[in-house]
C-alpha positions as CSV (number, residue, x, y, z in Angstrom):
1,M,111.6,97.4,142.6
2,D,113.8,100.4,143.5
3,K,116.7,98.8,141.6
4,C,114.6,98.8,138.5
5,F,113.5,102.4,138.8
6,N,116.1,104.7,137.2
7,E,115.7,108.1,138.9
8,G,117.6,109.9,136.1
9,K,115.6,108.4,133.3
10,N,112.3,109.0,135.2
11,A,113.0,112.5,136.5
12,T,110.1,114.9,136.2
13,L,111.2,118.0,134.3
14,G,109.9,121.5,134.0
15,G,108.4,122.7,130.7
16,V,107.1,119.3,129.9
17,L,103.5,118.1,129.3
18,Y,103.1,114.5,130.7
19,L,100.2,112.5,129.3
20,V,99.3,110.3,132.2
21,A,97.2,107.2,131.7
22,T,94.8,106.5,134.6
23,P,92.7,103.5,135.5
24,I,89.6,102.8,133.5
25,G,87.8,101.3,136.5
26,N,90.1,99.6,139.0
27,L,92.2,102.2,140.8
28,A,94.9,99.5,141.5
29,D,95.8,99.5,137.8
30,I,97.7,102.8,138.0
31,S,101.4,102.5,137.5
32,Q,104.2,103.5,139.8
33,R,105.6,105.9,137.3
34,A,102.2,107.6,136.9
35,L,102.0,108.1,140.6
36,K,105.5,109.6,140.7
37,V,104.7,112.1,137.9
38,L,101.4,113.1,139.4
39,S,103.1,113.7,142.8
40,E,106.0,115.8,141.2
41,V,104.4,118.0,138.5
42,D,103.6,121.6,139.2
43,F,99.9,121.1,138.3
44,V,97.4,118.7,136.9
45,A,95.1,119.4,133.9
46,A,92.0,117.2,134.3
47,E,88.9,116.4,132.3
48,D,86.9,116.5,135.6
49,T,88.8,117.8,138.6
50,R,86.3,116.0,141.0
51,N,87.1,112.6,139.5
52,T,90.8,113.2,139.4
53,G,90.7,114.6,142.9
54,K,89.3,111.2,144.1
55,L,92.2,109.4,142.4
56,L,94.8,111.7,143.8
57,S,93.3,111.5,147.3
58,C,93.3,107.7,147.1
59,Y,97.1,107.8,146.8
60,G,97.7,110.7,149.2
61,I,98.6,113.2,146.4
62,S,97.7,116.9,146.7
63,K,98.2,119.0,143.6
64,P,96.8,122.2,142.1
65,M,94.4,121.3,139.3
66,V,92.8,123.0,136.3
67,S,90.0,121.7,134.3
68,Y,90.6,121.0,130.6
69,F,87.7,119.5,128.6
70,E,85.9,119.8,125.3
71,H,84.1,123.1,126.0
72,N,87.1,125.1,127.4
73,K,90.0,123.5,125.5
74,R,90.8,126.5,123.4
75,E,91.1,129.1,126.1
76,R,92.5,126.7,128.8
77,G,94.9,125.2,126.3
78,E,96.5,128.6,125.7
79,Q,96.8,129.1,129.4
80,I,98.5,125.7,129.9
81,I,100.9,126.4,127.1
82,E,102.0,129.7,128.7
83,R,102.6,128.0,132.0
84,L,104.6,125.2,130.3
85,K,106.7,127.7,128.3
86,A,107.4,129.5,131.6
87,G,109.0,126.3,132.9
88,E,106.2,124.6,134.8
89,S,105.4,120.9,134.4
90,C,101.9,119.6,133.8
91,A,100.2,116.2,133.9
92,L,97.3,115.8,131.6
93,V,94.7,113.2,132.6
94,T,91.3,112.2,131.4
95,D,88.6,110.6,133.5
96,A,89.8,107.1,132.6
97,G,92.4,105.7,130.2
98,T,94.9,107.4,128.0
99,P,94.5,111.2,127.4
100,A,94.4,112.4,123.8
101,I,92.8,109.2,122.5
102,S,89.2,110.1,121.5
103,D,89.7,113.0,123.9
104,P,90.3,116.8,123.6
105,G,93.8,116.2,124.9
106,E,94.8,115.7,121.2
107,D,94.3,119.5,120.7
108,L,96.7,120.2,123.6
109,V,99.3,117.9,122.2
110,R,99.0,119.6,118.8
111,L,99.3,123.0,120.5
112,C,102.5,121.8,122.3
113,A,103.9,120.7,119.0
114,E,103.2,124.1,117.4
115,N,104.9,125.8,120.3
116,D,107.9,123.5,120.6
117,V,106.8,122.3,124.0
118,V,108.0,118.8,124.9
119,V,105.4,116.1,125.4
120,T,105.9,112.7,126.8
121,S,103.5,109.8,127.6
122,I,103.2,107.7,130.7
123,P,101.7,104.6,129.3
124,G,99.0,102.6,131.0
125,C,95.3,101.7,130.7
126,S,93.5,101.9,127.4
127,A,89.9,100.6,127.0
128,V,90.6,100.1,123.3
129,V,93.5,97.7,123.7
130,N,92.0,95.9,126.7
131,A,88.7,95.2,124.8
132,L,90.6,94.1,121.7
133,A,92.7,91.6,123.7
134,L,89.5,90.2,125.3
135,S,87.4,90.0,122.1
136,A,88.6,86.7,120.7
137,L,88.6,88.4,117.3
138,S,91.6,89.1,115.1
139,T,94.2,91.4,116.7
140,V,96.6,91.4,113.7
141,K,95.1,94.5,112.2
142,F,92.5,96.8,113.7
143,C,91.2,100.3,113.5
144,F,89.5,102.5,116.2
145,E,86.5,104.6,115.2
146,G,85.6,106.0,118.6
147,F,82.0,107.2,119.0
148,L,79.8,107.2,115.8
149,S,78.0,110.4,115.0
150,A,74.7,111.1,116.7
151,N,73.3,112.1,113.3
152,K,71.6,109.1,111.7
153,S,72.6,109.9,108.1
154,E,76.2,110.7,109.0
155,R,76.4,107.5,111.1
156,I,75.1,105.3,108.2
157,A,77.4,107.1,105.7
158,R,80.4,106.4,107.9
159,L,79.5,102.7,108.3
160,N,79.2,102.5,104.5
161,E,82.6,103.9,104.1
162,I,84.2,101.3,106.3
163,K,82.1,98.2,105.6
164,G,84.7,96.8,103.2
165,D,87.5,97.1,105.7
166,T,88.9,93.7,106.6
167,R,90.4,95.0,109.9
168,T,88.7,94.4,113.2
169,T,86.9,97.7,114.1
170,I,86.5,99.1,117.6
171,F,83.8,101.6,118.7
172,Y,82.8,103.3,121.9
173,E,79.2,103.5,122.9
174,A,77.0,104.8,125.7
175,P,74.3,102.5,127.2
176,H,71.4,104.6,126.1
177,K,72.6,104.6,122.4
178,L,73.7,100.9,122.3
179,K,70.5,99.4,120.7
180,R,70.4,102.0,118.0
181,T,74.0,101.5,117.2
182,L,73.7,97.7,117.1
183,G,70.8,98.1,114.7
184,D,72.8,100.3,112.4
185,L,75.8,98.0,112.4
186,F,73.6,95.1,111.5
187,E,71.9,97.0,108.7
188,V,75.1,98.1,107.1
189,L,77.7,95.5,107.9
190,G,75.5,92.4,108.0
191,D,75.5,89.7,110.7
192,R,79.2,89.8,111.8
193,K,80.8,88.6,115.0
194,I,81.0,91.2,117.8
195,S,82.5,91.3,121.3
196,L,80.7,93.7,123.6
197,C,82.9,94.7,126.5
198,R,81.1,96.4,129.4
199,E,82.5,98.0,132.6
200,L,86.0,96.9,131.9
201,T,88.2,96.2,135.0
202,K,85.2,97.0,137.3
203,L,83.2,94.6,139.6
204,N,80.5,94.1,136.9
205,E,82.8,93.5,134.0
206,Q,81.1,91.6,131.2
207,I,82.4,90.3,127.9
208,L,79.6,89.2,125.5
209,R,81.0,87.4,122.4
210,T,78.2,86.9,119.9
211,T,76.9,88.1,116.5
212,L,75.3,91.4,115.8
213,S,71.9,89.6,115.5
214,G,72.6,87.8,118.8
215,A,73.5,91.1,120.5
216,I,70.3,92.8,119.2
217,S,68.3,89.9,120.6
218,Y,70.1,89.9,124.0
219,Y,69.6,93.6,124.6
220,E,65.9,93.4,123.7
221,K,65.6,91.4,126.9
222,N,68.4,93.0,128.9
223,E,68.7,96.8,129.4
224,P,72.2,98.0,128.6
225,R,74.1,99.3,131.6
226,G,77.6,100.9,131.8
227,E,80.0,102.1,129.2
228,F,80.6,99.8,126.2
229,V,83.5,99.0,123.9
230,L,82.3,97.2,120.7
231,V,84.8,95.1,118.9
232,V,83.4,94.1,115.5
233,E,84.8,91.5,113.0
234,G,86.2,93.0,109.8
235,A,84.8,92.2,106.3
236,S,85.9,89.0,104.7
237,E,88.1,89.2,101.6
238,A,85.1,88.5,99.4
239,Q,83.1,91.2,101.1
240,S,86.0,93.6,100.8
241,I,86.3,93.1,97.1
242,A,82.6,93.3,96.6
243,E,82.6,96.7,98.3
244,A,85.7,98.1,96.5
245,F,85.2,101.1,94.3
246,W,86.6,99.2,91.3
247,A,84.4,96.1,91.8
248,D,82.3,96.7,88.7
249,M,85.2,98.1,86.6
250,S,87.1,96.1,83.9
251,I,90.9,96.0,84.2
252,E,91.2,98.6,81.5
253,E,88.7,100.9,83.2
254,H,90.5,100.4,86.5
255,V,93.8,101.5,84.9
256,E,92.1,104.5,83.2
257,H,90.7,105.5,86.6
258,Y,94.2,106.0,88.0
259,I,95.5,107.6,84.8
260,A,92.7,110.2,85.1
261,L,93.9,110.9,88.6
262,G,97.3,111.9,87.2
263,Q,99.3,108.7,87.4
264,K,101.5,107.5,84.6
265,K,100.4,104.3,82.9
266,M,103.0,102.1,84.6
267,D,102.2,103.6,88.0
268,A,98.5,103.1,87.3
269,I,99.2,99.4,86.5
270,K,101.0,99.0,89.8
271,S,98.0,100.6,91.6
272,V,95.6,98.3,90.0
273,A,97.7,95.2,90.7
274,K,97.9,96.3,94.4
275,D,94.1,96.8,94.6
276,R,93.3,93.4,93.1
277,G,96.1,91.5,94.8
278,V,97.7,90.2,91.6
279,A,101.1,90.5,89.9
280,K,101.6,93.7,87.9
281,N,102.7,91.7,84.9
282,E,99.2,90.2,84.7
283,I,97.6,93.7,84.5
284,Y,100.3,94.8,82.0
285,K,99.5,91.9,79.7
286,I,95.8,92.6,79.7
287,V,96.1,96.4,79.0
288,N,98.7,95.9,76.3
289,T,97.2,93.1,74.2
């Protein structure tokens, strides 16, 4: 393995923020490079220093740590930036998975970009990709929604916005909110296929591949436990067209819609052709006869 490990390429440098992916359940999933960086940086910024402390201790690593989470990210982010600009190196970790993905780490990455501080990523575990790979649903195109809003009206509004999307859609959900979310998904999206991935990489890992109605029925009898990743089938092409903003427009009205938005006629024709999945010549003939 040493022959494959290029010391020069993998040197830990000062003034750099390292985004270090950590295990999502099984501590053995951490990479050799992640351990090297964690052992060599000047300090570690962690979502929860207690959790990260257990990880570091497991591998015999002792490093100064600072907390960095949603409620202190503004003040602590500025402090971390100053230390990075002074030449120190920092590893940013979340409790599990890849930092900056559905995580306040994205704010620190943005702050680094604004201050010309170098950021690099140490790839590794991601619950999103792991769940998608296990889902048995289409992996060709997908989108990640993270956690839905706790507000009912906002949650339903967001689901209505995406219900015509043909891509596989991935959500995070906590066990005490799962039944509510499944009900909302069924109400807005209809009875689609879903893969519910629970406690990924842990001893009690469970992948339930069913439909939304089947999932609702299952969790009426079984209390949800552990953290969930929900992978939901995208809309069919027919559903997508039915939900499109132009579904009730004539071809002429569709073209006029884009012209009203400021497009020239030929550009509007191209946009309509793209929306409807037809050749632009077909649209051109209709609007010019």
